[in-house]
C-alpha positions as CSV (number, residue, x, y, z in Angstrom):
1,M,103.9,5.0,111.0
2,P,106.7,7.4,110.2
3,P,109.8,5.8,108.8
4,H,112.3,4.5,111.5
5,D,115.7,7.3,112.0
6,P,119.1,5.7,112.1
7,S,120.1,8.9,113.4
8,A,118.2,8.7,117.0
9,T,120.1,5.9,117.9
10,T,123.9,6.2,117.6
11,T,124.1,8.7,119.4
12,R,122.3,7.4,122.4
13,L,124.3,6.2,125.1
14,R,124.8,2.3,125.2
15,P,122.3,1.2,128.3
16,P,123.9,-0.6,131.3
17,R,123.6,-4.1,131.6
18,N,120.2,-5.8,132.3
19,T,118.7,-2.1,131.3
20,Y,117.0,-1.6,128.0
21,W,116.2,1.6,126.6
22,R,112.1,2.5,126.1
23,G,112.3,5.6,124.3
24,D,113.5,8.2,126.5
25,V,113.4,5.9,129.9
26,L,115.5,3.0,131.2
27,W,113.9,0.2,131.8
28,A,115.1,-3.1,133.8
29,K,115.3,-6.4,132.7
30,F,116.5,-9.3,134.6
31,K,115.7,-12.7,136.7
32,V,115.2,-13.3,140.5
33,R,115.1,-16.8,141.1
34,G,113.2,-17.2,137.7
35,R,110.9,-15.2,137.7
36,L,111.2,-12.6,134.6
37,V,111.6,-8.4,135.9
38,R,110.5,-5.4,133.7
39,A,110.5,-2.5,135.0
40,S,110.8,1.6,134.1
41,L,113.8,3.2,136.2
42,R,112.3,6.2,135.8
43,T,115.4,8.0,134.7
44,G,117.3,8.7,131.4
45,S,120.6,8.4,133.1
46,P,122.8,5.5,132.6
47,K,124.4,6.3,135.5
48,L,121.7,7.0,137.7
49,A,119.8,3.7,136.0
50,E,122.4,1.4,137.8
51,K,122.4,2.2,141.2
52,R,118.3,2.0,140.4
53,L,118.7,-1.4,139.4
54,K,121.0,-3.1,141.5
55,L,118.9,-1.4,144.5
56,L,115.4,-2.8,143.6
57,R,117.2,-6.0,142.6
58,D,118.7,-6.7,146.1
59,Q,115.2,-5.0,147.3
60,L,113.5,-7.8,145.4
61,E,116.1,-10.5,146.0
62,N,115.4,-9.6,149.8
63,E,111.7,-10.4,149.5
64,M,111.6,-13.4,147.8
65,V,114.0,-14.7,150.1
66,Y,112.5,-13.0,153.4
67,G,109.8,-11.9,152.8
68,A,108.4,-8.2,152.0
69,A,109.9,-6.0,154.6
70,A,107.9,-4.9,157.5
71,P,107.5,-0.5,157.7
72,V,109.7,1.2,159.5
73,S,108.9,4.7,161.5
74,W,111.3,7.1,160.6
75,M,112.4,7.4,164.9
76,E,112.7,3.7,164.7
77,A,115.4,4.6,161.3
78,V,117.1,7.2,163.4
79,I,117.8,5.5,166.2
80,A,119.7,2.4,163.8
81,W,121.5,5.1,162.1
82,R,123.2,5.9,165.6
83,A,123.5,3.3,166.9
84,A,125.3,1.9,163.8
85,A,127.0,5.3,162.8
86,P,130.9,6.2,164.5
87,D,130.9,9.2,167.3
88,S,132.2,11.8,165.3
89,S,131.6,15.3,164.7
90,T,130.0,14.4,161.7
91,T,127.4,12.3,162.8
92,R,126.5,14.8,165.4
93,R,126.2,17.6,164.0
94,Y,123.8,15.2,161.3
95,A,121.9,14.7,164.4
96,T,122.0,18.0,165.4
97,S,119.8,18.6,161.8
98,L,117.8,15.5,162.7
99,V,116.4,16.8,165.5
100,Q,115.1,20.1,164.2
101,L,113.7,18.3,161.8
102,R,111.2,16.0,163.8
103,A,107.9,17.5,162.7
104,H,108.9,16.8,159.4
105,L,109.3,13.3,159.7
106,D,108.3,12.0,163.2
107,G,105.2,10.6,161.9
108,L,106.2,8.7,158.9
109,D,107.9,5.8,158.1
110,V,111.3,4.9,156.1
111,Q,109.5,4.1,153.5
112,Q,106.9,6.7,153.6
113,V,110.0,9.5,153.1
114,N,109.8,10.4,149.1
115,A,110.7,12.8,147.1
116,D,107.6,15.2,147.8
117,V,108.1,14.8,151.7
118,L,111.7,16.7,150.6
119,R,109.7,19.2,148.8
120,A,107.5,20.0,151.4
121,I,110.9,20.4,153.9
122,V,112.7,22.2,151.5
123,R,110.5,24.7,151.4
124,D,109.5,25.1,154.8
125,R,113.2,25.0,155.6
126,R,113.6,27.6,153.2
127,R,111.0,30.0,155.6
128,F,114.2,29.7,158.2
129,V,117.4,28.8,157.3
130,S,120.2,29.1,155.1
131,V,120.4,27.1,151.6
132,A,124.1,26.1,152.7
133,T,121.9,24.5,156.3
134,V,119.1,23.1,154.0
135,N,121.3,21.2,152.1
136,R,123.1,19.9,155.3
137,D,119.6,18.5,156.2
138,L,119.4,17.0,153.6
139,T,122.6,15.7,153.7
140,A,121.2,13.9,157.4
141,I,118.4,12.2,155.8
142,S,120.2,11.1,153.5
143,A,123.2,9.0,155.8
144,V,119.8,7.8,157.7
145,L,118.4,6.5,154.0
146,D,121.8,5.1,153.1
147,H,121.2,3.0,156.2
148,A,118.0,2.1,155.7
149,V,118.9,0.5,152.3
150,G,121.7,-0.9,153.6
151,E,118.8,-2.5,155.7
152,G,116.9,-3.6,153.0
153,W,113.6,-1.5,154.6
154,I,113.6,0.5,151.6
155,A,115.3,0.5,147.8
156,D,115.8,3.5,146.8
157,N,117.3,7.1,148.7
158,A,115.2,9.5,147.8
159,A,117.2,11.7,149.6
160,Y,120.1,10.6,147.4
161,L,118.5,11.1,144.3
162,F,117.0,14.4,144.7
163,D,117.6,17.0,142.5
164,R,119.7,19.9,144.5
165,S,120.4,22.3,141.3
166,R,118.3,24.8,143.0
167,L,119.7,24.8,146.4
168,R,123.0,25.9,145.3
169,E,124.6,27.8,148.1
170,T,125.0,31.2,146.7
171,R,125.3,33.9,149.5
172,D,121.7,35.5,150.0
173,P,121.5,39.1,150.2
174,I,121.7,40.6,154.3
175,D,118.1,41.1,155.4
176,L,117.6,43.9,158.1
177,P,114.9,42.8,160.3
178,E,113.9,47.0,161.6
179,P,114.1,47.2,165.1
180,A,110.7,47.5,166.0
181,R,109.6,43.9,164.7
182,I,112.9,42.7,166.4
183,R,111.4,43.7,169.1
184,R,107.9,42.3,169.1
185,A,110.1,39.1,168.0
186,I,112.0,39.3,171.3
187,A,109.0,40.0,173.3
188,A,107.1,36.9,172.2
189,C,109.7,34.6,173.5
190,A,109.6,33.1,176.5
191,D,111.7,34.6,179.3
192,A,115.1,33.3,179.0
193,F,114.6,32.7,175.1
194,A,114.1,36.1,174.9
195,Q,116.9,36.6,176.6
196,G,119.1,34.5,174.6
197,A,117.7,36.7,171.9
198,E,118.8,39.7,173.0
199,F,122.4,38.3,174.4
200,A,122.9,37.6,170.3
201,L,121.7,41.0,169.7
202,E,123.8,42.3,171.6
203,T,127.0,40.7,171.2
204,G,126.5,39.0,167.3
205,M,127.1,35.5,168.3
206,R,126.0,32.9,166.6
207,Q,122.4,31.0,167.6
208,E,124.1,27.8,168.8
209,E,127.3,29.8,170.5
210,V,124.3,31.6,172.7
211,F,122.8,28.6,173.7
212,S,125.3,26.6,174.4
213,L,127.0,29.5,176.4
214,T,128.3,28.2,180.1
215,W,129.2,30.0,183.2
216,A,132.7,29.0,182.8
217,Q,132.8,31.5,179.4
218,V,132.1,34.5,180.9
219,D,135.0,36.7,181.9
220,R,133.1,39.7,183.4
221,G,136.1,41.3,184.8
222,R,137.3,41.7,181.5
223,R,133.3,42.4,180.3
224,A,134.1,39.6,177.3
225,V,133.1,36.0,176.7
226,S,135.6,33.1,175.4
227,L,134.2,31.1,172.5
228,T,136.0,28.0,172.1
229,R,133.9,26.0,169.8
230,T,133.1,27.9,167.0
231,K,132.4,26.9,163.6
232,R,136.3,28.1,161.8
233,R,137.1,25.4,165.3
234,R,139.0,28.6,166.4
235,V,138.5,30.4,169.7
236,R,137.2,33.7,169.4
237,E,136.7,36.5,172.5
238,V,133.9,38.5,172.1
239,P,133.6,42.1,173.8
240,L,130.0,42.2,176.1
241,S,128.3,46.0,175.9
242,P,126.6,47.2,178.7
243,R,123.3,46.2,177.7
244,A,125.1,42.1,177.4
245,M,126.5,42.3,180.8
246,A,123.2,43.5,181.9
247,I,121.4,40.8,180.7
248,I,124.3,38.7,182.2
249,E,123.8,39.9,185.6
250,A,120.0,39.6,185.4
251,R,120.6,35.8,184.2
252,P,120.4,32.8,187.8
253,V,122.2,30.3,188.0
254,Y,121.0,27.2,187.8
255,L,122.3,24.9,190.4
256,G,124.2,21.5,188.7
257,S,123.8,23.2,185.0
258,P,126.6,25.0,183.6
259,H,124.4,27.1,181.2
260,V,123.6,31.0,180.9
261,F,120.0,30.8,178.8
262,W,118.8,27.4,180.9
263,H,115.1,26.8,181.2
264,G,112.9,24.2,182.7
265,E,115.6,22.1,185.3
266,G,119.1,23.6,183.8
267,E,118.2,22.1,180.6
268,R,120.1,24.2,177.5
269,Y,117.4,24.5,174.3
270,A,118.6,21.6,172.4
271,A,116.9,23.0,169.5
272,P,117.1,26.9,169.5
273,A,116.1,26.8,165.7
274,S,112.7,25.3,166.2
275,S,111.9,27.2,169.3
276,W,112.2,30.5,167.6
277,R,110.9,29.3,165.3
278,D,107.7,28.5,167.1
279,F,107.2,31.4,169.0
280,L,107.6,33.5,166.0
281,D,104.9,31.5,163.6
282,R,103.3,32.2,167.0
283,L,103.2,35.4,166.5
284,A,102.5,35.4,163.1
285,E,99.0,33.5,163.5
286,R,98.0,35.7,166.4
287,D,98.3,38.9,164.4
288,R,96.7,36.5,161.3
289,K,93.5,36.7,163.5
290,E,93.5,39.7,164.5
291,I,93.7,41.4,161.4
292,G,91.0,39.0,160.4
293,R,88.3,40.1,163.1
294,D,89.3,43.9,162.5
295,I,88.7,43.1,158.6
296,A,85.1,41.8,159.9
297,A,84.7,44.2,162.2
298,A,85.5,47.2,159.7
299,G,83.2,45.1,156.7
300,Q,80.6,45.3,159.5
301,G,80.2,49.0,159.3
302,G,80.3,49.3,155.7
303,T,76.9,47.4,155.3
304,K,75.6,49.8,158.5
305,G,76.6,53.2,156.5
306,G,79.5,53.7,158.6
307,T,82.9,54.6,157.1
308,A,84.8,52.0,158.4
309,S,88.2,50.9,156.5
310,P,90.4,47.5,156.9
311,P,93.1,47.8,158.9
312,A,96.2,48.6,156.7
313,R,98.2,46.9,159.3
314,E,100.2,43.5,157.8
315,A,100.8,40.6,159.9
316,F,104.0,39.8,161.8
317,E,106.5,38.2,158.7
318,P,108.8,36.0,161.0
319,F,112.9,36.1,160.3
320,P,115.7,34.1,160.8
321,F,117.9,34.2,164.5
322,H,120.6,34.6,162.1
323,H,119.2,37.8,161.6
324,L,120.2,39.6,164.5
325,R,123.8,38.7,163.6
326,H,123.6,40.5,160.7
327,R,121.8,43.8,162.6
328,F,124.3,43.6,165.0
329,A,126.7,44.0,162.5
330,V,125.0,46.9,160.6
331,D,124.3,49.0,164.1
332,F,128.5,48.0,164.8
333,L,129.4,49.8,162.3
334,R,127.3,52.6,162.5
335,S,127.3,53.7,165.6
336,R,131.3,53.8,164.4
337,R,132.3,51.2,167.8
338,G,135.0,49.9,165.5
339,T,136.8,48.9,162.4
340,I,135.4,46.8,160.0
341,Y,138.5,44.9,161.2
342,D,137.3,44.6,165.2
343,L,133.8,43.3,163.2
344,Q,135.5,40.5,161.3
345,R,137.2,39.6,164.9
346,I,134.2,39.8,166.6
347,L,132.5,37.5,164.1
348,G,134.3,35.3,163.7
349,H,134.8,35.1,159.5
350,G,137.4,34.2,158.1
351,S,137.8,36.2,155.4
352,L,137.3,40.0,155.6
353,T,135.5,39.9,152.2
354,T,132.4,38.4,154.2
355,T,132.5,41.2,156.4
356,E,132.7,43.8,153.9
357,G,129.3,43.0,153.0
358,Y,128.1,44.8,155.6
359,L,129.9,48.0,154.8
360,D,126.5,48.5,151.5
361,Y,124.7,49.6,154.5
362,L,126.9,52.7,155.8
363,T,127.1,56.1,154.5
364,P,130.0,57.2,152.4
365,D,130.8,59.3,155.9
366,E,130.4,55.6,158.2
367,R,131.9,53.5,155.5
368,R,135.2,55.9,156.0
369,A,135.5,55.7,159.5
370,A,134.5,51.7,159.2
371,T,138.0,51.0,156.8
372,Q,140.1,54.0,156.9
373,E,140.8,54.3,160.6
374,G,141.3,50.4,160.9
375,A,143.5,50.3,157.8
376,Q,145.9,53.0,159.4
377,N,145.6,51.2,162.2
378,E,146.8,48.3,160.2
379,A,149.8,49.5,158.8
380,Q,151.0,50.7,161.6
381,V,150.9,47.3,163.0
382,Q,153.0,45.8,160.4
383,R,155.1,48.9,160.2
384,S,156.1,48.1,164.0
385,D,156.5,44.9,163.1
386,R,158.9,45.3,160.1
387,R,161.3,47.9,162.2
388,K,161.1,45.3,165.3
389,H,161.9,42.6,161.9
390,R,165.0,44.8,161.4
391,S,166.4,45.4,165.0
392,K,166.6,42.3,165.7
393,A,168.7,41.6,162.6
């Protein structure tokens, strides 16, 4: 047995009350109604151990007094949370995230929502949405699990304890889907949804802005759309190209429904992100099956002495709806429809730095046209403002 090293314990943090160290892990030690409980808290952090100790103690006390908590379905937990939560924009935003996550969580009990389930959600969602959206999803799940903890259904909030260190919200490189890939994606969607996707490509509007668009927001005379409920909570005017106007004109009005892009009996798409993902996943799956059949046929031809070779075509690769907005922005500048300042206002970016990311996709000539003309216009406006100010003085 190695000699005791006193320095090994002098630098260790003092354990919280009713906990003790076992190796590098903190353990709980307490009594509930005379029964001694010892359990690993699965952490070396005193702060986290203190939270887990309280949750464990509360759970055991509830079990002894009221009996073990019966399984509660995830949907029951969501409904209970929504009934207890205040009616605020934050609650509605969480509810929107929870709709996107139904495919992952609807079949589970709230007691089954653990770190493994959350990791699977993160892996799947990262294929289609930004890190910021994934973090909002985890926060929405955490809100429901907090309510479940308060009701005594679970001891731990797995989403609160989930390690998000790899989900830092850095701006991802802009991905530009090729026009042919975009055409295939839009063609794979249902009619009304396909028109909404093409409208996003023509206007640069966000997914939620497109599928919440109402007829009252469309000004045919000015060939523009007025957005009042935007990400930055500021009114934004979006000009409509001839193609965007043609899409508007082609959309039928459903009596009693205010929505431009509706389905069924005038309903708006409640979860457009899920719809887009489903359409593109089915397209990718069809491609994989066709390629598999082609490879098998080529293999059979080879065994009979033929010269057939496997097809070089690759399966369709899905991409997020938001990339249509990127494609619009780059095409807007390349075609010289306006300057970087015009694009900033159309997209509703709070900072010009965000919009300037699209300049990387321009040639030097295109870049000069997008920035210098705009800078001159801005300078002229500023000089005009100064002259007006002096004349009033």
